[in-house]
GUTIKOL-497678 format. One line per 5 residues: number of its first residue (from 1); their letters; for each residue x, z, y of N, C-alpha, C, O, CB. Coordinates in steps of 0.001 Angstrom, whole numbers, plus 500000, padded with zeros to 6 digits. Glycine has a CB too. Layout:
<nodes>
NUM) a) X Z Y X Z Y X Z Y X Z Y X Z Y ~ ...
</nodes>
This chain:
<nodes>
1) xxxxx) 503921 493677 509278 502462 493326 509101 501625 494538 508906 502078 495538 508348 502251 492393 507905 ~ 500516 494471 509318 499396 495104 509252 498718 495208 507968 497967 494244 507816 498658 494596 510091 ~ 498703 496001 507013 498286 496109 505645 496759 496564 505816 496498 497683 506258 499248 497182 504761 ~ 495697 495594 505425 494463 495972 505510 493947 496498 504071 494269 495883 503054 493698 494842 506072 ~ 493287 497439 504025 492888 497840 502829 491772 497059 502213 491143 497594 501300 492577 499125 502925
6) xxxxx) 491507 496056 502542 490446 495117 502300 490874 494306 500899 490068 493886 500069 490263 494095 503655 ~ 492382 494181 500826 492763 493524 499856 494039 492577 499951 494627 492486 501029 491718 492921 499533 ~ 494400 491987 499017 495752 491120 499188 495385 489935 499964 494333 489306 499850 496445 490619 497746 ~ 496540 489645 500919 496544 488549 501984 496526 487063 501047 496770 486924 499848 498077 488720 503082 ~ 496252 486324 501782 496131 484576 500841 497146 483915 501147 497348 482899 500481 494840 483405 501221
11) xxxxx) 498097 484259 502222 499022 483433 502644 500541 483690 502321 501459 483091 502882 498818 483374 503929 ~ 500709 484714 501288 501849 484966 500662 502319 484053 499702 501566 483847 498750 501769 486070 500150 ~ 503621 483335 499744 503902 482010 498994 504946 482270 497936 504969 481929 496754 504429 480833 499989 ~ 505822 482976 498673 507314 483152 498060 507682 484617 497438 506906 485471 497866 508423 482869 499284 ~ 508508 485045 496683 508725 486148 496256 509108 487168 497012 508894 488364 496812 509383 486033 495489
16) xxxxx) 509791 486564 498056 510239 487376 499286 509119 487815 500036 509170 488980 500431 511139 486602 500224 ~ 508005 487065 500353 506892 487360 501277 506013 488525 500381 505313 489362 500951 505954 485843 501681 ~ 506149 488455 498948 505338 489576 498210 506093 490798 498437 505498 491874 498495 505143 489336 496597 ~ 507373 490718 498572 508406 491924 498345 508490 492505 499699 508997 493621 499813 509975 491469 497775 ~ 507972 491761 500933 507986 492247 502061 506555 492697 502326 506442 493524 503231 508547 491339 502966
21) xxxxx) 505550 492345 501768 504080 492906 501785 504150 494219 500945 503678 495216 501491 502918 491795 501101 ~ 504652 494355 499745 504972 495568 499225 505800 496420 499739 505579 497609 499511 505328 495451 498225 ~ 506756 496114 500416 507451 497247 501550 506567 497701 502670 506440 498889 502965 508765 496607 502357 ~ 505978 496745 503268 504991 496917 504262 503729 497884 503836 503299 498702 504649 504510 495515 504627 ~ 503186 497760 502589 502377 498684 502186 502707 499983 501888 501973 500950 502089 501883 498289 501327
26) xxxxx) 503916 500014 501363 504507 501374 501070 504746 502265 502375 504595 503480 502499 505900 501174 500316 ~ 505177 501282 503344 505055 502069 504814 504050 502469 505101 503988 503616 505544 505318 501459 505925 ~ 502886 501686 504963 501741 502121 505400 500956 503388 504805 500190 504146 505398 501040 501086 505323 ~ 501361 503401 503476 500732 504392 502525 501679 505736 503310 501076 506708 503764 501062 503990 500521 ~ 502943 505647 503374 503623 506880 503905 503113 507180 505483 502961 508356 505814 505328 506635 503838
31) xxxxx) 502896 506292 506284 502364 506480 507277 501079 507255 507532 500868 508138 508364 502335 505502 507603 ~ 500254 506709 506606 498723 507182 506462 499051 508864 505874 498513 509812 506448 497656 505989 505106 ~ 499853 509047 504852 499922 510342 504600 500609 511314 505589 500109 512417 505811 500480 510411 503443 ~ 501721 510919 506167 502121 511506 507440 501350 512014 508398 501533 513152 508830 502717 510769 508027 ~ 500237 511078 508907 499341 511331 509645 498232 512566 509397 497782 513423 510157 498864 510200 509718
36) xxxxx) 497990 512244 507910 497108 513150 507432 497476 514404 507358 496747 515379 507540 496718 512846 506361 ~ 498890 514403 507025 499512 515734 507036 499521 516509 508445 499331 517724 508498 500948 515561 506554 ~ 499726 515816 509442 499867 516092 510878 498292 516546 511318 498140 517437 512154 500490 514650 511747 ~ 497219 515916 510740 496003 516074 511009 495635 517468 510422 494898 518224 511054 495239 514937 510525 ~ 496037 517728 509482 495725 519280 508606 496254 520155 509179 495664 521235 509144 496226 519523 507161
41) xxxxx) 497457 520087 509877 497999 521067 510713 497281 521545 511738 497232 522745 512007 499047 520691 511195 ~ 496689 520659 512363 496040 521018 513575 494306 521205 513483 493594 521669 514374 496459 519861 514605 ~ 493917 520759 512297 492146 520491 512217 492168 521038 510751 493131 521180 509997 491382 518528 512404 ~ 490830 521309 510557 490238 521979 509209 489428 520542 508718 488470 520051 509315 489018 523604 509522 ~ 489999 520060 507608 489282 518675 507331 488196 519253 506524 488184 520267 505825 490206 517413 506492
46) xxxxx) 487227 518321 506794 485847 518456 505934 486023 517735 504648 487014 517028 504466 484506 517799 506707 ~ 484950 517911 503601 485037 517207 502473 485044 515446 502560 485473 514565 501815 483890 517751 501698 ~ 484460 515460 503638 484157 514054 504093 485370 513338 504539 485708 512206 504194 483154 514043 505231 ~ 486105 514296 505508 487532 513678 506030 488462 513557 504713 489178 512570 504542 488351 514769 507272 ~ 488409 514493 503910 489402 514504 502743 489042 513224 501560 489918 512610 500952 489284 516131 501982
51) xxxxx) 487693 513018 501421 487136 511796 500676 487741 510409 501452 488276 509494 500825 485338 511840 500714 ~ 487555 510415 502991 487805 509219 503444 489481 508787 503244 489993 507716 502920 487294 509245 504915 ~ 490004 509954 503546 491590 509517 503272 492101 509332 501910 493040 508596 501607 492531 510547 503810 ~ 491244 510228 500926 491707 509821 499472 491374 508210 499270 492136 507500 498615 490833 510798 498242 ~ 490266 507738 499838 489724 506403 499523 490442 505511 500116 490494 504434 499521 488402 506182 499863
56) xxxxx) 491205 505616 501409 491820 504700 501796 493310 504789 501239 493959 503754 501082 491641 504666 503145 ~ 493787 505908 500974 495182 506040 500331 494871 505296 499023 495563 504306 498783 495761 507697 500091 ~ 493974 505628 498202 494204 504982 496756 493690 503562 496779 493899 502885 495772 493406 505812 495538 ~ 493074 503046 497754 492972 501690 497880 494226 500892 498288 494586 499889 497673 491972 501468 498771 ~ 494803 501341 499245 496393 500915 499479 497256 501236 498087 498131 500431 497768 497132 501908 500876
61) xxxxx) 497094 502019 497533 497939 502246 496405 497586 501065 495370 498487 500449 494801 497695 503756 495789 ~ 496380 500817 495180 495738 499747 494328 496365 498376 494784 496958 497650 493986 494069 499740 494502 ~ 496205 498075 496072 496820 496921 496617 498347 496714 496367 498815 495585 496215 496577 496952 498014 ~ 499266 498085 496321 500375 497645 496161 500542 497566 494699 501508 496818 494542 501283 498366 496853 ~ 500179 497883 493737 500045 497863 492473 499660 496314 491970 500246 495663 491106 499042 498932 492145
66) xxxxx) 498569 495942 492721 498262 494531 492562 499383 493602 493010 499820 492747 492239 497026 494207 493318 ~ 499816 493744 494141 500879 493159 494658 502234 493105 493537 502851 492127 493116 501149 493959 495985 ~ 502370 494243 493316 503813 494345 492554 503431 493380 491114 504340 492673 490681 504324 496305 492113 ~ 502321 493372 490521 501981 492595 489346 502126 490967 489779 502714 490137 489087 500399 493021 488832 ~ 501597 490743 490812 501828 489354 491421 503412 488924 491628 503952 487856 491339 501087 489332 492879
71) xxxxx) 503913 489979 492159 505738 489636 492497 506500 489699 491088 507582 489141 490904 506633 491057 493670 ~ 505858 490394 490171 506788 490242 488870 506399 489177 488305 507197 488794 487449 506768 491332 487824 ~ 505435 488494 488440 504681 487370 487590 505388 486033 487925 505369 485014 487234 502989 487252 487976 ~ 505998 486215 489080 506594 485060 490018 507925 484748 489252 508723 485595 488851 506899 485566 491752 ~ 508038 483303 489108 509162 482596 488561 510415 483183 489187 510579 483409 490386 509052 481068 488811
76) xxxxx) 511338 483413 488125 512672 484125 488708 513005 485497 488558 514116 486009 488699 512722 484016 490049 ~ 511709 486154 488198 511883 487648 487990 512495 487846 486792 512051 487135 485891 510633 488437 488007 ~ 513535 488725 486446 513920 489176 485156 513368 490583 484731 513355 491459 485595 515382 489181 485114 ~ 512943 490851 483555 512649 491954 482797 513323 492829 483395 514514 492653 483649 512888 491912 481461 ~ 512653 493943 483723 513554 495269 484152 514180 495179 485246 515036 496051 485393 514596 495653 483274
81) xxx) 514037 494213 486334 514563 494113 487681 513630 495072 488553 512407 494951 488469 514563 492537 488214 ~ 514158 495939 489315 513359 497126 489959 512906 496130 491000 513270 494959 491115 514244 498653 490538 ~ 512018 496830 491763 511525 496311 493143 512213 496973 494183 511965 496701 495358 510026 496509 493382
</nodes>
């Protein structure tokens, strides 16, 4: 699933849907960080480039945290259950 930095999707209904979305978001963050590291090896980043990267990464991390809150709040989740 493509994870948009626009926000949480509306079609997720089950805990597994949310877990899959969280996993996809984590993969998207990792891919972004890898692409950024690769870019930095070949280019000199401007302050604007750095800000753009940080803004998108931070937004994806916020979305992941929001999804974790939703996932944990769903019925059947036991306290202390790791994601």
